N, C-alpha and C positions, 0 to 999 in steps of 0.2 A: 298600475292600472289606470289611475287618473290621467297620466301623461299619454297612454295609449288611446284612451277614449278621445282626448283632445285632438290627437293626430288624425283619427278617423273622422271626427267632426270637421276638422280644419280642411279636409280635402273637398268638402262640399259647400264651402262658404263663398258667397258672391261678394264683390267689393262693397255693395251697399249694405251688406250685413256684418262687415268686419268690425265696425265700431260697437255695434250692439253685442257681438260675440266677445269683443275685448272687454266691455263693461261687465259682462257675465263672468268672464274669467277673473277679472280684477276683484270682483266681489268675493269670489271663492278664495282667491289668492290672498287677499287681505285678511279674510276670516281665518284661514289656515296657514298664515305666513310662517309661524314658528315651526310647524310640523314640516312644511314644504322645505323650508330653509335647512332644517336638520337632515333631510334626506337628499336634497339637491343643493350642494354648496354654491353652484353658479346662480341660483335663484335667490340671491341675497338682497339687501336693502338697495344696493346700487342698481341691480337689475330691475327691481321694482320701480325705482325712480325713472329709469330709462323707459320702461314699459309704459308708465303713466304719461311721460312726455310724448312718446310716439303715439299713444292712444289719443291724446288731446290734439296732437298735430293732424292725425288722420280725420278726426271729427271736423276739423276746420276745412279739410279738403272736400267735404261733402257738399260743397256748393254746387258740384256737378249734378247732384240730385235736384237742386233748384233749377238748374238749366234743363234737366229732363222734364220737370213739371211745366216750365215755360214752353218748352218745345211741344208738349202734348196740347197745351192750350192754343198755341198758334196753329198747330196741325188741325185740331178740331175746328177752329174758326175758318181755316182755309177750305177744308172739305165741306163745311156747312155752306160756305159761299159758292163752292163748285156745285153743290146740290141745288141751290137757288137758281144759279145760272142755267143748269140743265133743265129745270122746270120752265124757265123763261124760253129756252130754246125749243121746248115742245111746241109752244105757241108759234114761234118764229117758223118752225118747220111747216106747220099747217098753213101759215101765211104764204110761204114759198110755194107749196103745192097748189094752193088756191090761185096764186098768180102765175101758175105754170112755169115756175123757176126751178132750177135744179137744186134740190134740197140736200144733195150729197155733201156739200161743204159744212152744212149744219150737222148732218149725221156724223161726219168725221170728228167734229168738235165734241159732239155729245159722247162719242165712243171714247175719246181721250179722257173726258171728265168721268165717265163710268168706270174706266179702267184705272183711274187714279194717276194718269199721266198729266200732271198739272203743268209741267213745263211745255209739253206738246200742246196742251189746251190753250195756254197763254199765247203761244205763237199763232195758233189758229184763230183766236179771237179777232185779231186785226184784219185778217182776210175776210172773215164773216162781216165785220163792221164795214169794211170798204164795199163789199157786195151789197149790203143793206143800203148804204148811202147811194150807190149808183142805181139801185132799184126802189128807192124810197117811195116814189109816187105809186107804183104798182102794189107795194106791200101795205102802204097806208090804206089804199082802196080795199084791201082785204081785211082790215081791222087792226093792223099793227100800229102801236103808238108812234107818233111822229118823232118822239125823243128816244126811241129805242137804240139808235146808233150811239147816242151819248151814254146810255146805260151800259152798252158793251165796253165803251172806253172806261167807264167807272169800274166795271168788273176787271178789266185788264190791269188797270193801275193798282187796284186794291189787292188782287190776287198775286200780282208781281211783287208787291211790297211784302205780303205775308210769306210768299215763297222764299224771298231773299232772307227774311228774318228767320224762317225755319232752317234754311241752309246755314246761316251764320251760327245759330244755336247748335246745330248738329256738328259743325266744324269745331266750335269752341268746346263742346262737351268731349269730342274725340281728343282734342289737344290736351284738355285737362285730365282725362282718364289716362291717356298715354303718359303724360308727365308724372302722374301720381301713382302709376301702377307699382313702381318700386317701393313706395311707402306702404301701400297695402300689403305687399309681399313681406316686407320687413316686419310689420306688425304681426302678420300671420305666423311667421317663423318664431316670433317671441311667444306667441300663444302656444 
């Protein structure tokens, strides 16, 4: 019955839960070692040592969870910056309209930001910045800060760096998870 319950539980365990599940099983296994060993000869001291070694190894693999938390932080920072840029673009759009300029390029950039298309937004920032520079006199006359083109450059540089960091973290986490999947599966089979 104990083994059947573990098999049923085992089917629903995610990688990030494997070591906690293993600790739970190890506690019961250690407590009931003599009874288990008498009923299941394969679950002897050698198996227990192998299980503990695999459990400890899997715990060390969980640095991927640290990558996940880092990724969440970078993503939150990136989207917060996109939100600030979007707010600044609301004013820029008003300046464009007041200067009788086509605000469509600002709207396209805002749409990318709103839809979470960070890569697309980063590409469009440069076009908006160039248009701002070429129409700076008219836009400043409508209230735009003379340094706004520089702010757009700052947004582009910062968001590009954060996006690259986010992509690196995603790729590293995927590589780590793929490389370690077999170890998680081995531990689950032992459980």
